[in-house]
N, C-alpha and C positions, 0 to 999 in steps of 0.2 A: 571261831571255826572259819575255814577258808570257803571261798565261793564253790558252788557245785560244779563250776567249769573246771575245777582242779580234780574232781572225782571222775567225771565222765570225759575221758580222753579218747580221741579217735586216732587209731594207728593200726599197724600191721602186727599180726601174731608172729609166733605162738605164745609169747609171754611178755607182759608189760614190764616185769622186773628184769627179765633176761634179754629182751630185745629192745623194747622202747626205751628203757632206762639207759642201757649202754649206748644206744644210738644218740640219745640226748647228751650223754657224757662226752662221746667222741666229737659231736658237733661243738660243744662248749670248748673243749681243749683246742680244737683246730681253729676256732674263732680267735683264740689268744695266741696260738703258735702255728700259723698256717704253712710256714715255709722252711721248716727244719729239714735237716738232711735225713734223719732216721727217727723212727718212733718205736716204742715198746708199749704193749698193754698187758698187764699182768692181772689175771682173774683169780679170785680167791673164793673159798667156801663153796656155797651153792653154785655160784657162777662157774667155778672150776669143775665141780663134779657133774653138773648137768648142762654146762654151756654148749657142748657140741649138739646134744639132743634138742636144746632150745634154740639152736642157731645163733648163739651169742657171738661167736667168732665171725660168722658171715655177716651179721648185722653191723658189727664194727668195721669190717673190711669195706662194706658198701659205702660208708661215710668217708673213709680215707682215700678211696679211689685208687689212683695210680701212685700214691705216695708209698714210700718204703716203710713197712710196718711189720713187726713181729708180735704175735699173740702168744702169751705163755700161760699155761694152766698150772697154777700152784695148788696142789692138793694137800699140802703139809702145814702151812702156817694157819693158825687159828686166830683170825682177827676179830675185833669187837663186833663188827656187823657181818652177817653171813653173805651179803651181796656187795662185797668190796671189790673195786677194780682200781688199779693204779696206772696212770699214764706217765710215761717218761719221754722226753724229747731231747734229741741230741743234735748238735752241730757237727759239721765235718771238722776233724776226723773223730767222730764219736765222743764228743765232749758233752757231758750231761748239762742241759740248759734248764730243764724244768722237771719237777716231780710233783704230780697232783693226785690226791686221793679222792675218789668218788665212791659214793654208796648209792645203790639202787633200792629205794625204800618201798617200792610197790606202786602200781598204777602208772608207771612211767616217770614218777618223780625221782629226783636225784639230789644228793648233797655234794658240794665241793669243799673239801677240807673242813667238813663238819657243818657247813652252812647250806641251808635249803636254797636251791636255785629258783624254784618256782615262786609265784606270788605268795609271800609270807603273810600278807595282810589278813587279819581276822575280821572279816566283814560281819560275822555273827558273833557278838560279844557274849557267848554262852559257853559254859564249861562242859555241859553234858545234856543228855536228853531230858532229864528231870527239870533242868533250868528252862529248856525250850518249852516243855509242856506247861510249866508254871506261867511263862510269859504269854503263851497262847490263851490260857484260861483267864488271866488277868485282863487281856485285851479282847477277849471274845472273838478270836480268829482261828481259822483252821491252818493246817500246815502249808498248803500252797500260798495262802495270803501271807503267812510268815516269811516264806522263801522270797516271794516277790518284793516284800518290804525291804529286806536286808540286801538282796542282790541289787535292787534299785539304788541303794546308797553307794554301791560300787560302780554305778553307771553301766551296769550289765543288763541287757535285755534277756533275761533268763528264759522267757517264753520262746524267743527266737532261737536261742542257742539250743534249747531242748527239742524244738521242732526239727532242727538239723540232726541232732543226735538220734531222734526217733526215725528219721528218714534213712540214716545210715544203718540203724539196727534192722529195719525192714528190708533194706537192700541186701544185707548180709544173709538174712533168712532166705530170701528168694533165690540168691545165688546158691546157697547150700542145698536147697531143695531141688534145684535143677541140675546139680553136678553129680556125676557118678565117677567111679574109678577108685584108685588106691591112694591113700595119703602118703606124702613123702617120708622117707626114712626106712630104717631096717626092719621095722615091725610089719610093714606091708599090710596095714589095716585098711579094709574096704570101707568106703563111705556107706552109711546106712540111712541117712536122713530121707532120701528119696523113697526108699523101700518102706520106711515107717509111714511116710506121708501117704503113699499109695494104698497101703493096707488100711489106714484109718479112713480113707475115703470109701473103700469097698465094704467095710464092715458096718453093720447097722446099729449095734448096741451103743446107746448114747454115751454112757459113762466111760466105757472102754474107748470109744472114739475120741472123746475129749482128752483122755490121758495119752493116747497114742499120738494125737496131734501135738500136744505139749512136748512129748519126747522128740517128735520129728523136728519141731522148731528149735529145741535146745541142741539136738545133734547137728542141725544145719549150721548153726552159729559156731559151735565148737569144732566142727570139721573144717569150716572155713578158717578158723583161727589156727588149727593145727597145720593147715596148708600155707600159712603165712598171709592169709587174706585180710582185708580191712574189717576191723571190729571196733566196738566201743568198750572200753574198760568199765565193768559194772560189778564189782569195783576193779577187777583185773582182767587181763586177757584170758587167763586160764579158767575164770569163772564167768566169762562173758555171755554164756548161753542161757543162764537161768532167768534173769529179768526180762530180756526181750521175748523169750519163749512164752511166759505167762501173759505178758502184755499183748503180744500178737494174737494169742488165743482169744483174749478178751475182745480184741477188735474184730477178728474174723467171726467168731461164734456169737458174740453178744452185741456186735456193731457199736462198740464204744468209739466215739469220735477222737480224732487226733488231739483236740483241745483237752479232753479228759485224760488221755494217755500222758500228755505233757505234765499235767498236774500229778499224776501217779508217779512220774519220774522225779518230780520235786519231793514227794513224800519219801520215796525210796532213797533219794539223795541225802535227805536229812539223816536217815539211818546210817548210810554208808559213811558220810563225812564225820558223824559222831564217833564211829568206830575208828576211822582213820586218825582222828585227833587223840582219842583216849586209849587206843589199842594198836592194832596193826592190820593191814590188809595184805601182808606178805607171807607167802607160804614158806619162805626160807627163814622167817622169824618165828612164826607160830603154827606152821602146818596148814593143811587145807581148810581147817576150821576158820582161818582168817580170810580165805578166798571164797570157796564155794559156800561155806557156812554163812559168811556175811552176805554173799549174793542172795542166798535163800532168805535171809532176814529182810533184805531190801525188797525182794519179790513179795514176801508175805505182807509187808507193810503196804506196798503198792496195791495188792489185791484187796486188802482190808479197806483201804481208802475207796477203791472203786466199788466195793460192796456197801458203801454207806456207813462204815463203822466209825466210831469216834476215836479221838486221839489215845484214850486209854486202851481201847481194843487194838489199835494199830501198834502200840507199844508191846502189848501182850503177844501179838502175832510174831513180831520181830524177835522178841525175847525167847519164845518157845523154840523157834527154828534154830537159833544158835545153841540154846541149852542142850538140844538133842543131837548136836554135832560136835560137842566138846571133845577134844582129843583127836579129831579127825586128822589122820596123817597125810602128808604130802610125799608120795612115793612113786613118782612117774617112772614107768619102766623105760630103761635106757635114756632117761632124761627127756623123752618125748612127751608133749602135752597131748597124749592120746589114751593110754591105759594107765590109770582108771579115769582120767579126767573127763573124757567125752561122755561116757555113760553116767558118771557122777553128776554132771550138770543136768542131765535129763531126770534123774531120780530126785534131785533136790527141787527142781522146778515143779514136779508133781506134788512133792511133799508140801511145798509152799501153799498150794491150793487147799490142802487138807487142814493146815494149821489155822487158816482163817475161820474154819468151822468151829474150832475150839475157842478162838478169840471172840466170836460172836456170842457165845453162850456162857463162857466160863470166866470171862476177864475179871469179874469182881472178886473172884476167890483166889487169884494168884498172889504169891508171896514174894516173888523175885522180880526186881526191876530190871529194865534193859541195861541200865548203867552197871548194876551189879554183875550182870551176865557178861558184859564186855570186860570188866575187871577180871572175872573168873577165866575168861577165854585167854587173856594175856598171860595170866599166871600159869595156866595149863600149857600154853605154848612154850613158855620159858622152861618149864619142867620137862617138856618133851625131849627125848634123846635126839641129838643132831641127825642121826640116821633117818629120822622120820620127818625132817624138815627140808624137803626139796634137795636132797643130796643123791637120791637114787642108789643108796647103799644099804637100805633096810626095807622092811615091809614087802609089799608086792614086787617092788623093783628087785628085790633079792631073790624071792622065791620063784618068780616067773621068768623062765628063760626065753630068749627071743624066738627059738624054734618050737616052743610048746604049742 
């Protein structure tokens, strides 16, 4: 498994696969061919169907600057990967010099002609969560100790890296809570994080206040993401509100220190990186179960750790969250990461808190392992009709009209 630094990426929204990935592809292509006469970029699959709503074309253009470039949306060719983009470079007078195929595989990671461009080193020599759990049991260590041990072998100061990640997460929440107005795009969605935060402060019911605060924090992050603000992929931009929302609630309400939050990020990261290796974190591949479902599993695992639960209970919490989001569709209206994405982040963040209660008391009776659930999620995603995998031509994206 790769370093957790390959899971928690800092970048600008609204989509890690539709903006961060294509930006990285454009930078890579221009690094090799910076001075050609003319460029073409062809977007396929989900990148074509939802590229405008996800600002994919604008993201690519921002990298090319003043260079002459044409972006083509191809809605017809069905390629192997749903997030495929092809870069073509021409010399004067329009002689093809280079043809490079990229795929955006989620979380900002990309492949070039089938080869992963990010650090491919497996610093964690484990196939799945069961192997990790067995190693921790054999060596009598917890998950944060496990993470530090193997990140250290890569000469990575994972504590320092995750302290910065947490700093960015908190900054995103604070910006979102302070900002009013309307999100960019045709839907004209009003920001609601500040309103939810204000209501939660005014109301006295403890349990309702807790849930409203979590909603407010999740909305704050995902509204910032929808506006193209800086977020942390956890595991993606579209699901970036779940994990920071529950962790910020723990820090504000329960006074959990940064050092403990960093360890919770490690635990959540083990869950996320396991899914990334054995399944998918791309909505275009497996629907929103692979984005907000995985984010919820990461959040549930983090909360279980902060609640003092053992590794068996942490696994159970993560497994239950994904299990009950199997088949969750990715159907953003008009391709914007707004409806149903923002509200969904809040709902799943609150659910993560509830799942920990089950894990605390029922973990000894569960029959399904986390690894089995990841395998089931991938198979479910592959069986899901393409209309429900981030193409905006099915589900809510089809039934809800922009003027409704």
